[in-house]
All heavy atoms as a GROMACS GRO file, in nm:
protein
  601
    1MET      N    1  -4.144   0.104   1.120
    1MET     CA    2  -4.011   0.044   1.119
    1MET      C    3  -4.005  -0.062   1.010
    1MET      O    4  -4.095  -0.143   0.996
    1MET     CB    5  -3.983  -0.017   1.256
    1MET     CG    6  -3.846  -0.077   1.267
    1MET     SD    7  -3.811  -0.122   1.438
    1MET     CE    8  -3.763  -0.289   1.415
    2ASN      N    9  -3.899  -0.060   0.935
    2ASN     CA   10  -3.881  -0.157   0.828
    2ASN      C   11  -3.789  -0.268   0.878
    2ASN      O   12  -3.670  -0.248   0.897
    2ASN     CB   13  -3.821  -0.088   0.706
    2ASN     CG   14  -3.809  -0.181   0.587
    2ASN    OD1   15  -3.855  -0.294   0.591
    2ASN    ND2   16  -3.748  -0.132   0.482
    3ASP      N   17  -3.844  -0.384   0.902
    3ASP     CA   18  -3.765  -0.498   0.950
    3ASP      C   19  -3.712  -0.574   0.829
    3ASP      O   20  -3.788  -0.637   0.757
    3ASP     CB   21  -3.850  -0.588   1.039
    3ASP     CG   22  -3.768  -0.696   1.106
    3ASP    OD1   23  -3.644  -0.696   1.088
    3ASP    OD2   24  -3.826  -0.779   1.176
    4ARG      N   25  -3.582  -0.566   0.807
    4ARG     CA   26  -3.522  -0.631   0.690
    4ARG      C   27  -3.490  -0.777   0.716
    4ARG      O   28  -3.446  -0.848   0.627
    4ARG     CB   29  -3.395  -0.557   0.650
    4ARG     CG   30  -3.422  -0.412   0.609
    4ARG     CD   31  -3.295  -0.340   0.572
    4ARG     NE   32  -3.211  -0.324   0.689
    4ARG     CZ   33  -3.086  -0.279   0.689
    4ARG    NH1   34  -3.030  -0.247   0.575
    4ARG    NH2   35  -3.017  -0.267   0.800
    5ASN      N   36  -3.511  -0.824   0.838
    5ASN     CA   37  -3.485  -0.964   0.869
    5ASN      C   38  -3.596  -1.053   0.816
    5ASN      O   39  -3.713  -1.018   0.820
    5ASN     CB   40  -3.474  -0.985   1.020
    5ASN     CG   41  -3.350  -0.918   1.078
    5ASN    OD1   42  -3.250  -0.906   1.010
    5ASN    ND2   43  -3.359  -0.874   1.201
    6THR      N   44  -3.559  -1.165   0.763
    6THR     CA   45  -3.656  -1.266   0.719
    6THR      C   46  -3.617  -1.396   0.784
    6THR      O   47  -3.514  -1.405   0.852
    6THR     CB   48  -3.656  -1.281   0.566
    6THR    OG1   49  -3.528  -1.332   0.525
    6THR    CG2   50  -3.686  -1.150   0.496
    7SER      N   51  -3.697  -1.498   0.762
    7SER     CA   52  -3.667  -1.626   0.826
    7SER      C   53  -3.536  -1.687   0.777
    7SER      O   54  -3.471  -1.761   0.848
    7SER     CB   55  -3.781  -1.725   0.803
    7SER     OG   56  -3.796  -1.748   0.664
    8ASP      N   57  -3.495  -1.655   0.655
    8ASP     CA   58  -3.371  -1.713   0.603
    8ASP      C   59  -3.258  -1.610   0.587
    8ASP      O   60  -3.151  -1.643   0.541
    8ASP     CB   61  -3.398  -1.779   0.468
    8ASP     CG   62  -3.447  -1.682   0.362
    8ASP    OD1   63  -3.497  -1.576   0.400
    8ASP    OD2   64  -3.435  -1.715   0.244
    9HIS      N   65  -3.284  -1.486   0.626
    9HIS     CA   66  -3.183  -1.382   0.611
    9HIS      C   67  -3.191  -1.286   0.728
    9HIS      O   68  -3.296  -1.229   0.756
    9HIS     CB   69  -3.207  -1.307   0.479
    9HIS     CG   70  -3.106  -1.202   0.451
    9HIS    ND1   71  -2.982  -1.230   0.400
    9HIS    CD2   72  -3.109  -1.067   0.466
    9HIS    CE1   73  -2.913  -1.118   0.385
    9HIS    NE2   74  -2.989  -1.018   0.426
   10HIS      N   75  -3.079  -1.269   0.798
   10HIS     CA   76  -3.075  -1.178   0.912
   10HIS      C   77  -2.965  -1.074   0.888
   10HIS      O   78  -2.856  -1.108   0.846
   10HIS     CB   79  -3.047  -1.253   1.042
   10HIS     CG   80  -3.156  -1.351   1.076
   10HIS    ND1   81  -3.273  -1.313   1.134
   10HIS    CD2   82  -3.164  -1.485   1.057
   10HIS    CE1   83  -3.349  -1.418   1.151
   10HIS    NE2   84  -3.286  -1.524   1.104
   11ILE      N   85  -2.998  -0.950   0.915
   11ILE     CA   86  -2.902  -0.840   0.899
   11ILE      C   87  -2.812  -0.838   1.022
   11ILE      O   88  -2.859  -0.839   1.135
   11ILE     CB   89  -2.974  -0.705   0.885
   11ILE    CG1   90  -3.070  -0.708   0.767
   11ILE    CG2   91  -2.873  -0.592   0.873
   11ILE    CD1   92  -3.004  -0.736   0.634
   12PHE      N   93  -2.682  -0.836   0.997
   12PHE     CA   94  -2.584  -0.831   1.105
   12PHE      C   95  -2.493  -0.712   1.077
   12PHE      O   96  -2.433  -0.703   0.970
   12PHE     CB   97  -2.502  -0.961   1.108
   12PHE     CG   98  -2.398  -0.964   1.214
   12PHE    CD1   99  -2.433  -0.986   1.346
   12PHE    CD2  100  -2.264  -0.944   1.184
   12PHE    CE1  101  -2.337  -0.988   1.446
   12PHE    CE2  102  -2.169  -0.947   1.282
   12PHE     CZ  103  -2.205  -0.968   1.414
   13GLU      N  104  -2.487  -0.619   1.168
   13GLU     CA  105  -2.403  -0.501   1.152
   13GLU      C  106  -2.299  -0.498   1.264
   13GLU      O  107  -2.330  -0.528   1.378
   13GLU     CB  108  -2.488  -0.375   1.155
   13GLU     CG  109  -2.583  -0.365   1.038
   13GLU     CD  110  -2.669  -0.240   1.042
   13GLU    OE1  111  -2.634  -0.146   1.117
   13GLU    OE2  112  -2.770  -0.238   0.972
   14LEU      N  113  -2.178  -0.460   1.227
   14LEU     CA  114  -2.070  -0.453   1.324
   14LEU      C  115  -1.986  -0.330   1.292
   14LEU      O  116  -1.938  -0.314   1.180
   14LEU     CB  117  -1.982  -0.579   1.315
   14LEU     CG  118  -1.862  -0.586   1.406
   14LEU    CD1  119  -1.902  -0.583   1.552
   14LEU    CD2  120  -1.782  -0.711   1.376
   15ASP      N  121  -1.970  -0.244   1.389
   15ASP     CA  122  -1.887  -0.125   1.372
   15ASP      C  123  -1.743  -0.161   1.408
   15ASP      O  124  -1.713  -0.193   1.522
   15ASP     CB  125  -1.938  -0.013   1.462
   15ASP     CG  126  -1.857   0.115   1.448
   15ASP    OD1  127  -1.770   0.121   1.358
   15ASP    OD2  128  -1.882   0.209   1.524
   16LEU      N  129  -1.656  -0.156   1.308
   16LEU     CA  130  -1.517  -0.197   1.329
   16LEU      C  131  -1.425  -0.080   1.362
   16LEU      O  132  -1.304  -0.098   1.372
   16LEU     CB  133  -1.465  -0.269   1.204
   16LEU     CG  134  -1.536  -0.400   1.171
   16LEU    CD1  135  -1.484  -0.456   1.040
   16LEU    CD2  136  -1.518  -0.501   1.282
   17ALA      N  137  -1.480   0.038   1.380
   17ALA     CA  138  -1.396   0.156   1.404
   17ALA      C  139  -1.307   0.139   1.527
   17ALA      O  140  -1.188   0.169   1.523
   17ALA     CB  141  -1.483   0.281   1.418
   18ALA      N  142  -1.364   0.091   1.636
   18ALA     CA  143  -1.283   0.073   1.758
   18ALA      C  144  -1.176  -0.034   1.737
   18ALA      O  145  -1.062  -0.018   1.782
   18ALA     CB  146  -1.373   0.035   1.875
   19HIS      N  147  -1.211  -0.141   1.666
   19HIS     CA  148  -1.113  -0.247   1.639
   19HIS      C  149  -1.001  -0.196   1.548
   19HIS      O  150  -0.884  -0.230   1.568
   19HIS     CB  151  -1.182  -0.368   1.576
   19HIS     CG  152  -1.281  -0.433   1.665
   19HIS    ND1  153  -1.246  -0.509   1.773
   19HIS    CD2  154  -1.416  -0.431   1.664
   19HIS    CE1  155  -1.354  -0.552   1.835
   19HIS    NE2  156  -1.459  -0.505   1.770
   20GLU      N  157  -1.037  -0.113   1.449
   20GLU     CA  158  -0.936  -0.058   1.359
   20GLU      C  159  -0.843   0.036   1.435
   20GLU      O  160  -0.721   0.033   1.414
   20GLU     CB  161  -1.004   0.014   1.242
   20GLU     CG  162  -0.907   0.078   1.144
   20GLU     CD  163  -0.815  -0.019   1.072
   20GLU    OE1  164  -0.839  -0.142   1.078
   20GLU    OE2  165  -0.718   0.028   1.012
   21ALA      N  166  -0.896   0.117   1.522
   21ALA     CA  167  -0.813   0.207   1.602
   21ALA      C  168  -0.717   0.127   1.690
   21ALA      O  169  -0.598   0.160   1.701
   21ALA     CB  170  -0.900   0.299   1.686
   22ARG      N  171  -0.765   0.020   1.750
   22ARG     CA  172  -0.680  -0.064   1.835
   22ARG      C  173  -0.573  -0.133   1.751
   22ARG      O  174  -0.456  -0.141   1.789
   22ARG     CB  175  -0.764  -0.168   1.909
   22ARG     CG  176  -0.682  -0.248   2.010
   22ARG     CD  177  -0.774  -0.344   2.087
   22ARG     NE  178  -0.716  -0.475   2.092
   22ARG     CZ  179  -0.716  -0.568   1.997
   22ARG    NH1  180  -0.776  -0.545   1.885
   22ARG    NH2  181  -0.660  -0.684   2.014
   23ARG      N  182  -0.611  -0.182   1.631
   23ARG     CA  183  -0.516  -0.249   1.543
   23ARG      C  184  -0.403  -0.153   1.504
   23ARG      O  185  -0.285  -0.188   1.510
   23ARG     CB  186  -0.586  -0.300   1.417
   23ARG     CG  187  -0.494  -0.379   1.324
   23ARG     CD  188  -0.556  -0.397   1.187
   23ARG     NE  189  -0.566  -0.274   1.113
   23ARG     CZ  190  -0.464  -0.215   1.048
   23ARG    NH1  191  -0.344  -0.269   1.050
   23ARG    NH2  192  -0.482  -0.103   0.982
   24ARG      N  193  -0.440  -0.031   1.468
   24ARG     CA  194  -0.338   0.068   1.430
   24ARG      C  195  -0.246   0.101   1.547
   24ARG      O  196  -0.125   0.114   1.530
   24ARG     CB  197  -0.404   0.194   1.378
   24ARG     CG  198  -0.468   0.176   1.243
   24ARG     CD  199  -0.532   0.303   1.195
   24ARG     NE  200  -0.599   0.282   1.068
   24ARG     CZ  201  -0.643   0.379   0.992
   24ARG    NH1  202  -0.629   0.504   1.030
   24ARG    NH2  203  -0.703   0.352   0.878
   25ALA      N  204  -0.302   0.114   1.665
   25ALA     CA  205  -0.221   0.142   1.784
   25ALA      C  206  -0.123   0.027   1.809
   25ALA      O  207  -0.007   0.049   1.844
   25ALA     CB  208  -0.310   0.165   1.905
   26GLU      N  209  -0.169  -0.096   1.792
   26GLU     CA  210  -0.083  -0.212   1.813
   26GLU      C  211   0.029  -0.219   1.709
   26GLU      O  212   0.143  -0.255   1.741
   26GLU     CB  213  -0.165  -0.342   1.810
   26GLU     CG  214  -0.260  -0.358   1.926
   26GLU     CD  215  -0.190  -0.371   2.060
   26GLU    OE1  216  -0.075  -0.420   2.065
   26GLU    OE2  217  -0.250  -0.332   2.161
   27VAL      N  218  -0.002  -0.183   1.584
   27VAL     CA  219   0.101  -0.182   1.480
   27VAL      C  220   0.209  -0.080   1.514
   27VAL      O  221   0.328  -0.109   1.508
   27VAL     CB  222   0.039  -0.151   1.341
   27VAL    CG1  223   0.146  -0.117   1.238
   27VAL    CG2  224  -0.044  -0.270   1.294
   28LEU      N  225   0.168   0.040   1.553
   28LEU     CA  226   0.265   0.143   1.588
   28LEU      C  227   0.347   0.103   1.711
   28LEU      O  228   0.467   0.128   1.716
   28LEU     CB  229   0.196   0.277   1.611
   28LEU     CG  230   0.140   0.341   1.484
   28LEU    CD1  231   0.062   0.467   1.518
   28LEU    CD2  232   0.250   0.370   1.384
   29ALA      N  233   0.283   0.039   1.808
   29ALA     CA  234   0.356  -0.007   1.926
   29ALA      C  235   0.459  -0.114   1.887
   29ALA      O  236   0.571  -0.115   1.938
   29ALA     CB  237   0.258  -0.061   2.030
   30ALA      N  238   0.421  -0.202   1.794
   30ALA     CA  239   0.513  -0.308   1.751
   30ALA      C  240   0.632  -0.251   1.673
   30ALA      O  241   0.742  -0.304   1.681
   30ALA     CB  242   0.438  -0.410   1.666
   31LEU      N  243   0.609  -0.142   1.601
   31LEU     CA  244   0.718  -0.080   1.525
   31LEU      C  245   0.820  -0.015   1.618
   31LEU      O  246   0.938  -0.006   1.584
   31LEU     CB  247   0.663   0.024   1.428
   31LEU     CG  248   0.584  -0.034   1.310
   31LEU    CD1  249   0.515   0.078   1.233
   31LEU    CD2  250   0.674  -0.115   1.219
   32GLY      N  251   0.776   0.030   1.732
   32GLY     CA  252   0.867   0.085   1.831
   32GLY      C  253   0.900   0.232   1.807
   32GLY      O  254   0.862   0.292   1.707
   33ASP      N  255   0.976   0.287   1.900
   33ASP     CA  256   1.011   0.428   1.896
   33ASP      C  257   1.117   0.460   1.791
   33ASP      O  258   1.135   0.576   1.755
   33ASP     CB  259   1.062   0.474   2.033
   33ASP     CG  260   0.952   0.469   2.138
   33ASP    OD1  261   0.833   0.474   2.101
   33ASP    OD2  262   0.986   0.459   2.258
   34THR      N  263   1.190   0.362   1.746
   34THR     CA  264   1.300   0.388   1.653
   34THR      C  265   1.257   0.384   1.507
   34THR      O  266   1.337   0.410   1.418
   34THR     CB  267   1.414   0.288   1.674
   34THR    OG1  268   1.364   0.156   1.652
   34THR    CG2  269   1.471   0.300   1.815
   35TRP      N  270   1.132   0.350   1.481
   35TRP     CA  271   1.082   0.344   1.344
   35TRP      C  272   1.079   0.483   1.284
   35TRP      O  273   1.023   0.576   1.341
   35TRP     CB  274   0.943   0.280   1.341
   35TRP     CG  275   0.886   0.269   1.203
   35TRP    CD1  276   0.936   0.196   1.100
   35TRP    CD2  277   0.767   0.332   1.154
   35TRP    NE1  278   0.856   0.210   0.988
   35TRP    CE2  279   0.751   0.293   1.020
   35TRP    CE3  280   0.674   0.417   1.210
   35TRP    CZ2  281   0.646   0.336   0.940
   35TRP    CZ3  282   0.568   0.459   1.130
   35TRP    CH2  283   0.555   0.419   0.998
   36ASP      N  284   1.139   0.499   1.169
   36ASP     CA  285   1.147   0.628   1.101
   36ASP      C  286   1.080   0.615   0.964
   36ASP      O  287   1.142   0.566   0.869
   36ASP     CB  288   1.293   0.670   1.087
   36ASP     CG  289   1.310   0.807   1.025
   36ASP    OD1  290   1.208   0.871   0.989
   36ASP    OD2  291   1.426   0.849   1.011
   37PRO      N  292   0.955   0.658   0.951
   37PRO     CA  293   0.885   0.640   0.824
   37PRO      C  294   0.951   0.715   0.708
   37PRO      O  295   0.948   0.667   0.595
   37PRO     CB  296   0.744   0.694   0.851
   37PRO     CG  297   0.754   0.774   0.975
   37PRO     CD  298   0.871   0.723   1.051
   38VAL      N  299   1.013   0.828   0.734
   38VAL     CA  300   1.081   0.902   0.627
   38VAL      C  301   1.199   0.820   0.575
   38VAL      O  302   1.219   0.808   0.454
   38VAL     CB  303   1.126   1.041   0.677
   38VAL    CG1  304   1.210   1.112   0.571
   38VAL    CG2  305   1.004   1.126   0.714
   39ALA      N  306   1.274   0.762   0.665
   39ALA     CA  307   1.388   0.679   0.624
   39ALA      C  308   1.341   0.556   0.547
   39ALA      O  309   1.406   0.514   0.451
   39ALA     CB  310   1.469   0.636   0.746
   40VAL      N  311   1.228   0.500   0.586
   40VAL     CA  312   1.173   0.385   0.515
   40VAL      C  313   1.138   0.422   0.371
   40VAL      O  314   1.173   0.352   0.276
   40VAL     CB  315   1.049   0.328   0.589
   40VAL    CG1  316   0.977   0.225   0.504
   40VAL    CG2  317   1.090   0.269   0.722
   41VAL      N  318   1.071   0.534   0.353
   41VAL     CA  319   1.033   0.578   0.219
   41VAL      C  320   1.157   0.610   0.136
   41VAL      O  321   1.164   0.573   0.018
   41VAL     CB  322   0.938   0.700   0.226
   41VAL    CG1  323   0.916   0.761   0.088
   41VAL    CG2  324   0.806   0.661   0.288
   42GLU      N  325   1.254   0.675   0.196
   42GLU     CA  326   1.378   0.705   0.124
   42GLU      C  327   1.449   0.576   0.082
   42GLU      O  328   1.503   0.567  -0.028
   42GLU     CB  329   1.470   0.792   0.209
   42GLU     CG  330   1.420   0.934   0.224
   42GLU     CD  331   1.499   1.016   0.326
   42GLU    OE1  332   1.581   0.957   0.400
   42GLU    OE2  333   1.478   1.138   0.330
   43GLY      N  334   1.450   0.477   0.170
   43GLY     CA  335   1.510   0.348   0.137
   43GLY      C  336   1.438   0.278   0.025
   43GLY      O  337   1.501   0.217  -0.064
   44GLU      N  338   1.305   0.286   0.024
   44GLU     CA  339   1.228   0.226  -0.084
   44GLU      C  340   1.254   0.297  -0.216
   44GLU      O  341   1.265   0.233  -0.320
   44GLU     CB  342   1.078   0.230  -0.050
   44GLU     CG  343   1.040   0.134   0.060
   44GLU     CD  344   0.894   0.146   0.102
   44GLU    OE1  345   0.824   0.237   0.052
   44GLU    OE2  346   0.851   0.065   0.183
   45ASP      N  347   1.265   0.429  -0.212
   45ASP     CA  348   1.296   0.506  -0.333
   45ASP      C  349   1.432   0.467  -0.388
   45ASP      O  350   1.449   0.451  -0.510
   45ASP     CB  351   1.291   0.656  -0.306
   45ASP     CG  352   1.149   0.707  -0.287
   45ASP    OD1  353   1.053   0.636  -0.324
   45ASP    OD2  354   1.136   0.821  -0.234
   46GLU      N  355   1.530   0.452  -0.300
   46GLU     CA  356   1.665   0.413  -0.343
   46GLU      C  357   1.664   0.273  -0.402
   46GLU      O  358   1.727   0.246  -0.505
   46GLU     CB  359   1.764   0.421  -0.226
   46GLU     CG  360   1.905   0.382  -0.262
   46GLU     CD  361   1.969   0.469  -0.369
   46GLU    OE1  362   1.923   0.583  -0.392
   46GLU    OE2  363   2.066   0.422  -0.432
   47ALA      N  364   1.591   0.181  -0.340
   47ALA     CA  365   1.580   0.045  -0.393
   47ALA      C  366   1.516   0.046  -0.531
   47ALA      O  367   1.560  -0.028  -0.622
   47ALA     CB  368   1.499  -0.042  -0.297
   48TYR      N  369   1.414   0.129  -0.551
   48TYR     CA  370   1.348   0.140  -0.680
   48TYR      C  371   1.446   0.192  -0.786
   48TYR      O  372   1.452   0.141  -0.897
   48TYR     CB  373   1.227   0.234  -0.668
   48TYR     CG  374   1.145   0.245  -0.793
   48TYR    CD1  375   1.045   0.152  -0.822
   48TYR    CD2  376   1.166   0.348  -0.884
   48TYR    CE1  377   0.969   0.162  -0.937
   48TYR    CE2  378   1.091   0.359  -0.999
   48TYR     CZ  379   0.993   0.266  -1.025
   48TYR     OH  380   0.919   0.275  -1.140
   49ARG      N  381   1.524   0.296  -0.748
   49ARG     CA  382   1.623   0.350  -0.842
   49ARG      C  383   1.726   0.243  -0.880
   49ARG      O  384   1.762   0.228  -0.997
   49ARG     CB  385   1.693   0.471  -0.782
   49ARG     CG  386   1.612   0.599  -0.792
   49ARG     CD  387   1.694   0.722  -0.752
   49ARG     NE  388   1.733   0.722  -0.612
   49ARG     CZ  389   1.654   0.764  -0.513
   49ARG    NH1  390   1.533   0.807  -0.538
   49ARG    NH2  391   1.697   0.762  -0.388
   50LEU      N  392   1.772   0.168  -0.783
   50LEU     CA  393   1.870   0.063  -0.810
   50LEU      C  394   1.812  -0.048  -0.897
   50LEU      O  395   1.880  -0.102  -0.985
   50LEU     CB  396   1.923   0.004  -0.679
   50LEU     CG  397   2.017   0.093  -0.599
   50LEU    CD1  398   2.046   0.031  -0.463
   50LEU    CD2  399   2.146   0.117  -0.676
   51LEU      N  400   1.686  -0.081  -0.872
   51LEU     CA  401   1.622  -0.190  -0.947
   51LEU      C  402   1.617  -0.159  -1.096
   51LEU      O  403   1.638  -0.248  -1.179
   51LEU     CB  404   1.479  -0.212  -0.894
   51LEU     CG  405   1.396  -0.321  -0.961
   51LEU    CD1  406   1.463  -0.458  -0.943
   51LEU    CD2  407   1.256  -0.322  -0.904
   52TYR      N  408   1.592  -0.033  -1.130
   52TYR     CA  409   1.577   0.005  -1.270
   52TYR      C  410   1.698   0.080  -1.324
   52TYR      O  411   1.690   0.145  -1.428
   52TYR     CB  412   1.449   0.086  -1.289
   52TYR     CG  413   1.327   0.000  -1.261
   52TYR    CD1  414   1.250   0.020  -1.148
   52TYR    CD2  415   1.291  -0.103  -1.347
   52TYR    CE1  416   1.139  -0.059  -1.122
   52TYR    CE2  417   1.181  -0.184  -1.321
   52TYR     CZ  418   1.106  -0.161  -1.210
   52TYR     OH  419   0.997  -0.241  -1.183
   53SER      N  420   1.812   0.069  -1.260
   53SER     CA  421   1.934   0.131  -1.311
   53SER      C  422   2.014   0.028  -1.388
   53SER      O  423   2.000  -0.092  -1.368
   53SER     CB  424   2.019   0.187  -1.196
   53SER     OG  425   2.068   0.081  -1.116
   54GLY      N  426   2.097   0.074  -1.478
   54GLY     CA  427   2.185  -0.017  -1.552
   54GLY      C  428   2.113  -0.106  -1.651
   54GLY      O  429   2.161  -0.214  -1.684
   55LEU      N  430   1.997  -0.064  -1.700
   55LEU     CA  431   1.924  -0.144  -1.797
   55LEU      C  432   1.989  -0.132  -1.934
   55LEU      O  433   2.040  -0.025  -1.971
   55LEU     CB  434   1.778  -0.096  -1.807
   55LEU     CG  435   1.695  -0.099  -1.678
   55LEU    CD1  436   1.556  -0.042  -1.705
   55LEU    CD2  437   1.686  -0.239  -1.622
   56ASP      N  438   1.987  -0.242  -2.011
   56ASP     CA  439   2.036  -0.230  -2.148
   56ASP      C  440   1.926  -0.163  -2.233
   56ASP      O  441   1.818  -0.131  -2.182
   56ASP     CB  442   2.077  -0.367  -2.204
   56ASP     CG  443   1.962  -0.467  -2.218
   56ASP    OD1  444   1.845  -0.425  -2.234
   56ASP    OD2  445   1.988  -0.588  -2.212
   57ALA      N  446   1.953  -0.140  -2.359
   57ALA     CA  447   1.861  -0.063  -2.444
   57ALA      C  448   1.723  -0.129  -2.454
   57ALA      O  449   1.620  -0.060  -2.445
   57ALA     CB  450   1.921  -0.045  -2.583
   58GLU      N  451   1.719  -0.259  -2.470
   58GLU     CA  452   1.590  -0.328  -2.482
   58GLU      C  453   1.512  -0.323  -2.349
   58GLU      O  454   1.391  -0.299  -2.348
   58GLU     CB  455   1.612  -0.474  -2.524
   58GLU     CG  456   1.483  -0.551  -2.544
   58GLU     CD  457   1.507  -0.695  -2.586
   58GLU    OE1  458   1.622  -0.734  -2.616
   58GLU    OE2  459   1.407  -0.770  -2.590
   59GLN      N  460   1.583  -0.345  -2.239
   59GLN     CA  461   1.518  -0.336  -2.108
   59GLN      C  462   1.468  -0.195  -2.081
   59GLN      O  463   1.357  -0.177  -2.029
   59GLN     CB  464   1.616  -0.379  -1.999
   59GLN     CG  465   1.653  -0.524  -2.002
   59GLN     CD  466   1.770  -0.556  -1.911
   59GLN    OE1  467   1.856  -0.472  -1.888
   59GLN    NE2  468   1.772  -0.679  -1.862
   60GLN      N  469   1.546  -0.094  -2.118
   60GLN     CA  470   1.505   0.045  -2.098
   60GLN      C  471   1.381   0.077  -2.180
   60GLN      O  472   1.289   0.144  -2.133
   60GLN     CB  473   1.619   0.141  -2.133
   60GLN     CG  474   1.589   0.286  -2.100
   60GLN     CD  475   1.574   0.310  -1.951
   60GLN    OE1  476   1.659   0.270  -1.873
   60GLN    NE2  477   1.466   0.377  -1.911
   61ALA      N  478   1.377   0.027  -2.304
   61ALA     CA  479   1.260   0.049  -2.390
   61ALA      C  480   1.136  -0.016  -2.329
   61ALA      O  481   1.026   0.043  -2.330
   61ALA     CB  482   1.286  -0.005  -2.530
   62THR      N  483   1.151  -0.135  -2.276
   62THR     CA  484   1.039  -0.203  -2.211
   62THR      C  485   0.994  -0.127  -2.087
   62THR      O  486   0.875  -0.106  -2.065
   62THR     CB  487   1.077  -0.348  -2.174
   62THR    OG1  488   1.115  -0.418  -2.293
   62THR    CG2  489   0.962  -0.420  -2.106
   63TYR      N  490   1.091  -0.083  -2.008
   63TYR     CA  491   1.060  -0.004  -1.888
   63TYR      C  492   0.985   0.124  -1.927
   63TYR      O  493   0.882   0.157  -1.868
   63TYR     CB  494   1.189   0.029  -1.812
   63TYR     CG  495   1.169   0.129  -1.701
   63TYR    CD1  496   1.114   0.091  -1.580
   63TYR    CD2  497   1.205   0.262  -1.718
   63TYR    CE1  498   1.094   0.183  -1.477
   63TYR    CE2  499   1.186   0.355  -1.616
   63TYR     CZ  500   1.130   0.314  -1.497
   63TYR     OH  501   1.111   0.405  -1.396
   64ASP      N  502   1.035   0.195  -2.027
   64ASP     CA  503   0.971   0.319  -2.072
   64ASP      C  504   0.828   0.293  -2.120
   64ASP      O  505   0.737   0.372  -2.092
   64ASP     CB  506   1.052   0.386  -2.181
   64ASP     CG  507   1.187   0.438  -2.131
   64ASP    OD1  508   1.202   0.457  -2.008
   64ASP    OD2  509   1.278   0.457  -2.216
   65MET      N  510   0.807   0.182  -2.190
   65MET     CA  511   0.674   0.145  -2.238
   65MET      C  512   0.580   0.119  -2.119
   65MET      O  513   0.466   0.164  -2.118
   65MET     CB  514   0.682   0.021  -2.326
   65MET     CG  515   0.548  -0.028  -2.378
   65MET     SD  516   0.558  -0.185  -2.466
   65MET     CE  517   0.610  -0.295  -2.335
   66LEU      N  518   0.629   0.049  -2.017
   66LEU     CA  519   0.546   0.019  -1.900
   66LEU      C  520   0.515   0.144  -1.820
   66LEU      O  521   0.405   0.157  -1.766
   66LEU     CB  522   0.615  -0.087  -1.814
   66LEU     CG  523   0.625  -0.226  -1.877
   66LEU    CD1  524   0.713  -0.317  -1.792
   66LEU    CD2  525   0.488  -0.286  -1.897
   67VAL      N  526   0.609   0.237  -1.813
   67VAL     CA  527   0.583   0.364  -1.744
   67VAL      C  528   0.479   0.444  -1.822
   67VAL      O  529   0.385   0.498  -1.764
   67VAL     CB  530   0.713   0.445  -1.725
   67VAL    CG1  531   0.683   0.586  -1.680
   67VAL    CG2  532   0.804   0.375  -1.624
   68ALA      N  533   0.495   0.450  -1.955
   68ALA     CA  534   0.400   0.524  -2.038
   68ALA      C  535   0.259   0.466  -2.029
   68ALA      O  536   0.160   0.540  -2.032
   68ALA     CB  537   0.447   0.525  -2.184
   69ALA      N  538   0.249   0.334  -2.013
   69ALA     CA  539   0.119   0.268  -2.000
   69ALA      C  540   0.067   0.272  -1.857
   69ALA      O  541  -0.039   0.218  -1.827
   69ALA     CB  542   0.130   0.123  -2.047
   70GLU      N  543   0.145   0.334  -1.767
   70GLU     CA  544   0.111   0.348  -1.625
   70GLU      C  545   0.098   0.213  -1.553
   70GLU      O  546   0.025   0.199  -1.457
   70GLU     CB  547  -0.015   0.431  -1.607
   70GLU     CG  548   0.002   0.573  -1.660
   70GLU     CD  549  -0.123   0.660  -1.640
   70GLU    OE1  550  -0.226   0.609  -1.593
   70GLU    OE2  551  -0.114   0.780  -1.671
   71VAL      N  552   0.174   0.115  -1.605
   71VAL     CA  553   0.184  -0.013  -1.536
   71VAL      C  554   0.283  -0.001  -1.422
   71VAL      O  555   0.263  -0.056  -1.314
   71VAL     CB  556   0.226  -0.125  -1.634
   71VAL    CG1  557   0.252  -0.256  -1.563
   71VAL    CG2  558   0.121  -0.142  -1.743
   72LEU      N  559   0.391   0.073  -1.447
   72LEU     CA  560   0.491   0.104  -1.345
   72LEU      C  561   0.491   0.253  -1.320
   72LEU      O  562   0.468   0.331  -1.412
   72LEU     CB  563   0.632   0.062  -1.394
   72LEU     CG  564   0.661  -0.086  -1.407
   72LEU    CD1  565   0.799  -0.107  -1.467
   72LEU    CD2  566   0.650  -0.156  -1.273
   73PRO      N  567   0.519   0.293  -1.197
   73PRO     CA  568   0.533   0.437  -1.172
   73PRO      C  569   0.664   0.488  -1.232
   73PRO      O  570   0.762   0.414  -1.238
   73PRO     CB  571   0.534   0.447  -1.019
   73PRO     CG  572   0.583   0.314  -0.972
   73PRO     CD  573   0.535   0.213  -1.075
   74GLY      N  574   0.662   0.610  -1.276
   74GLY     CA  575   0.783   0.670  -1.330
   74GLY      C  576   0.878   0.710  -1.220
   74GLY      O  577   0.846   0.702  -1.101
   75PRO      N  578   0.997   0.754  -1.256
   75PRO     CA  579   1.094   0.798  -1.157
   75PRO      C  580   1.035   0.908  -1.069
   75PRO      O  581   0.972   1.002  -1.117
   75PRO     CB  582   1.210   0.852  -1.241
   75PRO     CG  583   1.196   0.785  -1.374
   75PRO     CD  584   1.048   0.764  -1.392
   76GLY      N  585   1.051   0.892  -0.937
   76GLY     CA  586   1.000   0.990  -0.844
   76GLY      C  587   0.852   0.976  -0.813
   76GLY      O  588   0.797   1.053  -0.736
   77GLN      N  589   0.786   0.878  -0.872
   77GLN     CA  590   0.643   0.858  -0.848
   77GLN      C  591   0.614   0.737  -0.762
   77GLN      O  592   0.500   0.708  -0.732
   77GLN     CB  593   0.568   0.843  -0.980
   77GLN     CG  594   0.574   0.964  -1.069
   77GLN     CD  595   0.507   0.939  -1.203
   77GLN    OE1  596   0.473   0.828  -1.237
   77GLN    NE2  597   0.489   1.045  -1.278
   78GLY      N  598   0.717   0.660  -0.728
   78GLY     CA  599   0.698   0.536  -0.656
   78GLY      C  600   0.666   0.557  -0.516
   78GLY      O  601   0.590   0.509  -0.446
   0.00000   0.00000   0.00000
């Protein structure tokens, strides 16, 4: 057996799988039965479209440059 513990260093292991499962269950319970993830994503997509709509030529050029550099997601990729 290889004991990795020393007088100044002790190995501590903790399995967080059960805690993560409980955390996820609590998040879903807090969201409630009326939470619609598809509607949320559609709303975020619409907000993204509105945010980058109506840009002037310079703003559009900057936006296009940032999309090409993959700093911002392109249309439909958000």
